N, C-alpha and C positions, 0 to 999 in steps of 0.2 A: 623663354629667355628673349629679351629684347636686344638686338644688335643695332646700335645707333644708326649705322648707315644702311641697315637692311631690315631690321624688324624682329618678328617673332621667331624664336628658334627653340628647339628642344636640344640637346647636345650630342656625336662622334665615331665610328668604330671600324678599325682596321688593324690588322696584325702585321708585325714585321720582325725581322731579325737583323742583328748587326754584329760586327766584330767586337769582341770583348776587350775592354781595357783592363789594366791591373785593378783588381777589386779592392775597395776600401770597405771593410766590414766593421760596423760600429755597434757595440753592445749598449744596452740601456745604462745611463748614468744617474737615473732617478726612477722613482715609481711614477705611475700615471697620476697626474695632478688633475683633480676635477675643479674647473672654474665655471661654476653654475650661477649665472646672473639672472636678472629680471627678464631679459629679452633673448637670451641665447644660452646654449649649453656647450661647453668646450672641454676637451681632454688635451692635456699637454704632457709631453715627455721629452727629456733630453737624452742624447746618445753621444758616446765618445767623450774625450776629455780635452782640455786646453784648446789648442788651435784647431782641433778636429771637431769640436762640439757642434752638434746639429740638433735642431729642435723640430718636433712633429706636433702639429696642432690639428685636431679633428673637431669639427664644429657643426652644429645644427641650430636652426632658428625656429624649428617647429618639428613635430613628429613627421618622419619621412623614411622611405626606404632608400634614401640617398643621403649624402653628407658632403661637406666641403672640407678640404684639407690644405694645409700649408707645411712645407718643409723648407727650412732655411739653415744655412751654415757655409763655412768656407769650403767644405767638401764639394760644393756646387760651383766653385769659382771658375773652373775650367770650361764650363758649358758655353757653347756657341748659341746665342739666343735666336739666331736666324735659322737654326736647324732643329729637326725633331729630336725628342728624347724618348727612349723607351722606358715604360713604367710597368712595374708588376707588383701587385699585392699577392704574394705567393705563399704556398703553392696552390692555394684554393682558386685563384683567379688568373686568367690568361694575361699576357703582356699586351700592351698597346702603345702606339706612338702618339705623342702630343707635342705641339710647339707652344712653349710657355711664353706668356707676356713677361718681359723683364720686370722683376720686382725685387724689393729689398725689405728685410725685416730687422731694422735697427742694428743692434750689436751683433746679431747672428749673421748678417750679411745677405748674400744672394738668396732669393726665395723662389720656389715653385709653388704655384697655387693651382689646385686641381679639384676635381669633383668625383666622388664615388670610387668604387672598387675597380670598375672597368670603364672602357671608352664609352662615350655617348654619341648618338647620331645627331648631326646637325641637319635640320630640315627647315625649310622656309614655308610658312603657312600661306596658302593661296586658296583655301577651301571656302565655300559659301557657308552661311549661317546654319543651314540645315545639316550640312556635312560636319560642321563643328560639333553639333549636338550628338551626332552618331559617333564621332571620334571620341567624345567624352565618355560615352557609354562603353565603347570598345576598350579604351584605356583602363577603365575601372574593372571591366570584366576580366581583362588579362592580368590584373593584379600589379600593374606597373607602379601605381602610387595610391593605394587606398588611404583615405584620410585617417590619421592617428595611428597608422601602422608604423612600426619602428624598423630598425635595421635587423637583419637576420643574425641573431646571436650565435646560432649553431655554425653558420658559415664563417662568421667572424672568428670563432674559436679555432678554426683551421687555417687562419692567416698567421704565418710565422715571420714574414719579413716583408719589407718594402724596398724595392730596388729601382735605381735609375741608371741608365747607361746611354752613352752617346759615342758610338764608334770606338776609336782607340783613345778618346780624350778623357773619358770619365766613366767610372762605375762605382756607385756607392750603394751599400746595402745596410739598412737598419734592421736589427734583430728585435722584433716587436715585443713578444711575450705578453701573456695575459690579455689577449685581445677580446676574448669572449666576455670576461668579467667587466672590462672597460666599456664595451659596447652596451652591455646590460645596464650599467649605470647611466650611460648617455640616454638610452631609451626611457628610463624612468624620469630623468630630468625633463625631457621634451614633453612627455605626457603630463607632467606637473605644470609645465608652461601652458599647455593647451587647456588644462582644467582652469587655470587662472583667467583665461579668456572666455570662459563660459561653455567649454566643450567637455564632454565626458566620454568614457570608453564606449558607452552604448551608441554614441553618435556614429561611429564607423559602421555599425551594423545596420543603421537606418539609411545610410547614404546609398543611393543607387546611381547617381550621375554627378560627376564633378562639375564645378563652376567652369565656364568657358569664357575666355576673354574675347569679346567681339570686335573691339576697335583698337587692338594692339598696334596696328600700323600707324593709325592717326596719333596715338599717344607717343609712339617712338619719334614721329616727326616733330611733335611739340617739344619733346625732351631734347632733340637734336638742336632745335633753335636756341636752347638754353645751355649749350655746351660752354662750360666756364671759359671766358675769354682768355685768361692768362694761360690756362692749360692748352687751349687751341693754338695760341701764339707760339708756345714752346714745344708743341708736338707731344704733349703728355697724354697718356691713355690710362684707363682704369677699369676695374670690374667692381660692380656694386650688386649685392644681393638684396632682395626685398621680400617681405612677408606681408601679405594683404589679407585682411579679414573681409570677406564678401558677404554683404547682407542679403536678406530675402528679396530685396528689390533690385539686386544686381549692381548696387553701388558699393564702393569701397567704404567700409566703416572705419578702418584703421590701416595704416601702412608704416612699416618699419624698414629701415635700410641699413646695410652694413658695408663698409669699404673693405674689399678683399685684398687690395694690392698696396696699401700705404702710398698711394699715388701723390706725387708732388704737384703743386700749382692748382689743385682742385678746390676752388672756393665754392662750396656747396651751400651758399646762402639760400639758393632755391634748389631743393633736391628733387630727384625724380618722383618721390612720394608726393610732393606738392602738386605735380601735374596729375598723378594718378588719382589722388583724392578728389580733384576737381573734374576730371574728364573721363576716367576709365569706366567702361560699360561692360558688364558681364551678363551671361545667362547664369542665373543662380543655380547652385547645386540643388538636387531634388532628393526627396526621401522615397521610401518604398511605395508611397501613395502618389508619387509625382507632384508633391507639394514642395515649394521652395524652402530651403533651409540655409542657415549661415554655414560658411565653410572657410577653410584656410587655403590660400593660393600662394605658391612660392614661384618666384621668377628671378631673373638677373638682368641688369643693364650693363652692357659692354660699351664703354666709350672708345671708339676707334676713329682714327684719322686716315683718310685716303681710300 
């Protein structure tokens, strides 16, 4: 993940408890809706009725053991954006604390934008090229993100609710239902996407080392120079996700980006992908014979001021 003022990150983890507010429990108001496009796969479901209606969006832009999610609704209106919120996909996963970037989702109102079932650890990369290569091997061996692997459908089937709470100000719980089947459909969609880009299921069995981004710091600096002037003047911040197809020569063959936060004042006439296509350098992924192969690389750009 690229943090504009700081660079390459992976994402979070710590646990906490807090006093409970009066809980608002919202039941599904619709079935899961599959919004499967040419470049992304999305599940959408609404909860509650009328003034309490809240929407949950789960999205992936490539096969992954992780996902991005957005929850929006008036039930979040009491949140203090300057403080942490506890999050739990329960009972399967533990709670964690997260401070959300203030966001809005049109008619639904205030929005939380997050990633995955659990907290992620933010680390800054300062390792040398040789260490990067070993890191790539270690990550793959540990099963953190094997290419074309999907979300764990068995664990997803044991997720019954999504809760948010912040001291005595707010506690909202969405009763999810049918998560196993929903995630299975999402996995199929992202695998179909990868197939359309020239990858097949046998690819994950041939991969032994993931692609490693070698000049992420330099690229982040270049992107920072192109911080949209209107957004900078007005203090606007935003999150963007990117999917990069890395070729056998270590250059980006394709880059797609998605705005996570509906940020105002962001004139993206020159997107982070423009910089990546021109300047990003990778160690290509390797197959079982240590030969370079094409691969999918996912990251995020966080525009931050201060």
